[in-house]
C-alpha positions, 0 to 999 in steps of 0.5 A: 348660255344659247347662242340663237346668232352671231353678227359681226362687223367692221369698225375702226380702232382708235388709231383708225384701225380695222377691227371686229366687232362681234354681236352674239344673241341669247333669247332675249339678252345681246352681247358685244364685242370688240378687240384691241389692237398693239403697236408693240405687238410680241412675236410670241402673240396668237395668229392675226389674219386680215380681218376682212379675210377672218369676218370672210372665213368665219362665215363658212363655219358660223354656223358651228358656234350656234347652239348652247356652251359654256364660255370655256367649251365656246373659247375652245371652239374658237382657238380650234379655229384661230387658224382660220380667222384669227385673234381679232376674230377669236377677241371679239366674239370671246368678249361677246360671250362673257357679255352675254352672262358678266352679272354671273362674273360678278357674283364670283369676284370677292370686291377687291380693286385693281390700282389703275396703271395710267400713263402719264408719259410716252414715246417708243412706238407709240409715239413721243420723243422718249425711247421709254415707252410709257412712264407710268403712276401707280395711286398706291393710296387712294381709298377708292377706284374714282380716287385713284382715276382721278390721283392719275388725272392730276398728276398727267395735268399737272405735269402738261401745265408745268412744261407747257413749253415741253408740251408736244401733244398726245400720243397713240395710247393718251399719254403726252408727248413731252420734250424729255429726254428719257432721264428728263422725263422720269425725274420731272414725273418723280418730281410730281408723283411725289406730291400724290405720294404715287409709285412710278413706274416703266414699260421699256418695250425692250423688243423694238429696241433691240438691234443685232444684240445691241440695245439702241436709243436715240444717244447711245447704244448699249450691249445686254450687259449695260443695259441690266446696269442702266435699269439697275441705275434708274430704278435706284435713281427714280424709285422705280417699282414697276418696269415692264418688259426691260429687255427683248422677249427673248432675253430670259438670263437678263430678265431673270437677273433683274428679278434677283437682283429687285424682285423683293424690292418692285415689281419686275413685270414680262409682257412679250417674253410671255405674250400670256401664255401659260407655259410661258409663265416662270415665276423665275424671269419675273414677278408680274406678269402684263395679262392680254386677252387678244394676246390669247385670244380668248377670255379664257385663256386670259383667265387661265393665265391669270390662275397660273400666274398667281398659283406662281405667286407672280402679280397677274397686271391686265393690260389694255392696248394702245389701239383701243375700242370703248369695249370695256370687258376687260374692266370687269377681268380685271376683278381678278389682278392686283392691276389695271392697265389702262392708261389716263385718258381720251378713249381710254376713259371709257375703262375707266367709268366702267371701273366707277360703275362697277364699285357702286354695283358691287357696293349695291350686291354687298362685297365691301369695294376696296382697292386692292393692297401691293 
């Protein structure tokens, strides 16, 4: 693909923070990409720098990015300049380049669609009453992507309507902020999810709870050993199928013990502990991994991590961030994964509606779209 010209600008994400949008011109084609940002950011993620500084620094090296490139070549050049421009810029530029030829990408996919993993009740650093950052829905019985998205909405709406007196509003990710404690929230979600034959899960984002060797909840402080017991109890009592970041990003032994204990029954998923870095992946630590392109800085980095996860028989989960834009690049990339964690409401709907379009497009292409089986 030939890059003729690149334009960068500052835009806003869903939290009102500044981020970058890139436009790449290639003949008559135009590729656009914008970068998200996270609230719970792991220490192993690709380097971030000030948006304005990154854009200014890119002007000095801009000419290096014109000419003929493959996606991998373009992304490699971006990573060579990561220290100067930061992962916010590399992500938006990589998305823009990928979007120049996303039709070609669709030719390579099998037609399987990931299960849409939706955040129904939120807390933690995303705001809400629960220490659990996300209580999640996984509509595994859905026959098509529209039905999966609709099921998540139906559970989301029913919880809000049934417990109006506990409803406080929506948090950063469009999840319900409810006046529930952790166990009460899990109980109420499970009760309604059962009606829709939907599995549930959590993202504890435990690094945000970790203080001086203990996990600090609103009502208690627990040791690492007690944390294992607590999560084990939640898995059993609330039939959890998906457990993301139950321990802090450096607690390899905690992850390993929980995976050994429950890995044949549910997905123990690592986010901060892996940070979409191939060299950190380990199937003995977890049997599932979150894939966030901006953690590694490029589409190529994310694709390589997905491939490696599959080789290790880990379940890759393509994920949004809490500070999102209307960019839907990850809707395409998630066609290579089993689960797509895109939320349920508000700005997230851009990615979910793109899924519905892709279902129809792949049907026209003769790809026989179908939901993945877990």
